[in-house]
N, C-alpha and C positions, 0 to 999 in steps of 0.2 A: 398559436403557431401559424406563421404566414405560409402562403402557398409554396413559395420557393423552398423553404425549410422542410415542409412536409414532403415535397417531391424528392428532394435529396435524401431525406431520411428513409423514404420508401425504397429508393434505389439501392441504398447501402444494405438495408435488411434483405432485399431480394438478392443482392450480390452474395451475401453471406449464406443465404439458404440454398443458393444454386452452386455454392463452392467456387464462385468466381472471385470472391474476396475471402481468402482463407484466414481463419482466426489464428493469432500468433501461437507459437509453441514455446514452451519453456526452454531455456538454454540447456545443452546436453549435460553440463555438470550438475545442474539443479535436478534434472530427471534421474541421474545416477545416484545422487545423494538421497533423494526420496526413496528410490528403490531399495537402497541399503537400509535406510532408517525404518522402512515399513516391513522389513524381513525380521521376524521374531528370532531367527537363528543367527542374524548378522552380528559381527563383533565390532568393537571400537576400532580395531586395526583395519578392518575393511573400509570403514568410513574415512579413516586417516589416509588410506591408499587412494580413495577417490578424490578427496579434497586436495591431497598433497600434490596432485598433478597440475593444479592451478595455483601458481605462485602468488598471484595477486589476491585470490580468495583466501589462501592460507594466511597471508600477512594480515588481512583484515579481520579474520576470525581470532587470531592471536591478540590483535589490538582490542577487540571486544572483550575477550577473556580477561585482559588487564585493565579494563575500564573501571573507574571509580564507582560506576553504577552497580557493579557486582561485588564491590567492597572486598577484594581479595587481600589476603594477608601476605602472600608471596608472589613474586613476578613469574608469569608464565613465559617460557622461552621457546617451547616447541608446540607443534600442532596437537600431538597426542595429549599433552598436559592440558591444552586449551579445551579439547573435547571432553576430557575427564571432568573438567570444571563445569562445562556448559551442559553436558548430557546429550544423548542422541537426538531427542525431539527438538530441543532448543537449537542445536547445531543445524538440524535439517531446515527449520524455518528460517534461520539466519542466513544460511548458505543460499537457499531459494531466493530470498529477498535481495541479497547482495548480487547474486548472479543475474538477476533481472535487469540490472542497470544497463547491461550491454544491449538490451532490446530497445532502449530509448535513444536510438540513433537513426539517422536517415541520410539519404544522398542529397536531397534538396536542402539548401541552407535554411529556407523558411520553415520547413517541417522539422528539421533538426533542432532549430531554436525552440520551437514549440514543445517538442518532445523533452528537451533538456529542462524546460520550465516545468513541465508536468512532473518529471522525476524529482526535481528540486523541491517542489511543493509536497510531493508524496513523501519524500524523505523527512521533511520538516514535520509533517503530520504524523508519520510513523514514530518519530522521537517523542512527540507529545503523547501518543497512544501508549507507548511503553511505560511512561511515568504515570499517567492517569490510571492505567491498569494496575500497576503495583500498589499505588496509594489508595485506590478507590474501589477495587474489586478483588475477588479471589480467583479471577480468570488468569490465563497464562500470558505474561508480558511478551514472550516470543511470538505467540499467536496474534496478540494485539499489534505488535510491530509489523508483522506481515500483512495484517488487515489494513493498516495505514498505507503500506507500500502498494497494495493492489486496488485501493478504493476507486482509482481513476483509470484502471487498466483498459477499460472500454474505449478510451480515447485512441489507443494504438491503431486499431483497424480503420477508424474514421480518418485519421491522418494519413494512413497508407492509401486509402481511397482518394483523399484530397491530393496526394502527391501525383496521382495518375490523372487527375482532372484539374487542369490549370485554372479554369474559370472559377472553380470553388475555392482554390487556394488563394486566388486574388481577392475574393469576396469574403473578407475576414468576418463581417457581421453575420452573414449566412452560415459560415463555417462555425463560428462561436455558438450560434443558435442550434445548429445540428448537434454539436458536441454536447451542449447542455441538455438537450432533450433525449439524446440517444445513448450517451456513454453508460448510464447506469444499467440499462437493459443488456447492452452488449457485454458489459463487465461481468454480469451474472452468467452469461453464456460462456465467456472465456473461462471463468473459474470452474464451471461445470465441465467444460471441455478438458481442463487440466486435472480434473478429479480432485479438486481441493476438498478439505474437510467440510462437512455440512455447515458447521458453525461459521465458516468464512465465506461460503459460496454465494451468499446473498447480500454481503456487505455493500457492493456497489449499488444495488438496487434499493437498499433500505436506508443508507446513511443520511439521505436528504429528506426522508419522511419524518418531519419534525413532530408530528402528532401521533406517531406510531404507538400502538398499545401492545405491550408484551409483559409477561409476568416478571421475568427476571432480567437483570442487566446482561447484555450480550456485546459482542465485538462491534456490531453496527452502532450501538450506543456510544461506545468509546470513540469511534471514528467521528460520529456526529459532533460530539463535544470538542474533539481535537480540531476538526475543521473550523468550527465557529471560533474557537480560541485563536487559531492561526490568522483569522481575518479580523480579529478584534482591533478596533481603532483605525481600520483602513477605510478606503472609499468603495470597497467591494460590496456588492448587494448583500452578501451573507453577513456583513457587519451590521446590517440594519434589521436583522431578524430579532423578533421579540423573544428573549430567552424564556419568558414565562409560558410560551406556547410550545416549548421544546420538552417533550416528556423524558428524554434521555437524562436530563439534569437530575431529576428526582431519583431515577434508578441508579445513578452514580452517587447518590447522597450529596449532591451539590445544590446549594442555594443559588438560583440564577443571579440574584443581586450581589452575591459574594464572589462571583466568578473571577473578577479582576484581582481580588486579593489572593485567591487560590492560585492563580497563574503566577503572581509575583512570588509566592512562597516556594513554588516548584520550578521557577525559571532556570536556576543554575543546573538542576538535574535535567531539565528538558534540553537545554543547550548541549549538555554532555551527551545525551542520547542522540540528538540530531547530528552531532559531530561524528559519531561512529558510522553513520550511514552516508555521509558526504564523500 
């Protein structure tokens, strides 16, 4: 890490710790959905009441419920039917993820462009995570989708900081270096701040640890493989990673040499999953 990057990194950490740079908060509708979903006495009608106030979110949840991914036999026409099909936990994670999109906007054109790119990439990886999870693990696809959506959430406050520091915004190399070195650590802080489930809380900090040792497959493993798959064949540095050094492949029961074939087999399903989040 060069001196400029290290200095900016230190300034951002100091700003967060002194509350000068506030960590982002979840959108109101996501907070209310989680509150209802975590209440053991809550009813489906209460969740319908919360989500039903947001027309765009309602439409997207109905769209997901009708997705070929869920292989439904009859068309869902209203929100309550959608929630009955998806269940409280699935709906909570889906609504949280979809509501987060509104956070990826900024007043500055440069920052706005970067945020939209991050959301686009995160949506793509979330779609891959959903399909990998269903086919390769016994973990929950809704949690895997949310893991994909939040794996780069730490970039948000870094870009907020850059928006207020014009010199950093103009220096794209330093900004990229700061993002690369700092977003995993900040991402973990944000998910802890949001009181996310323990199994998701460390995804930002772990998904790039390719030699990580853990007994059982977890959501960070799914994100690791999804991220590598999304960059496959590109000129990105992650396309040059030696898959044989990535322990997540074995935990997902994937042969690193067969990863291209696996991606081809599931590509239609992955495109369908990505389309739901766009």
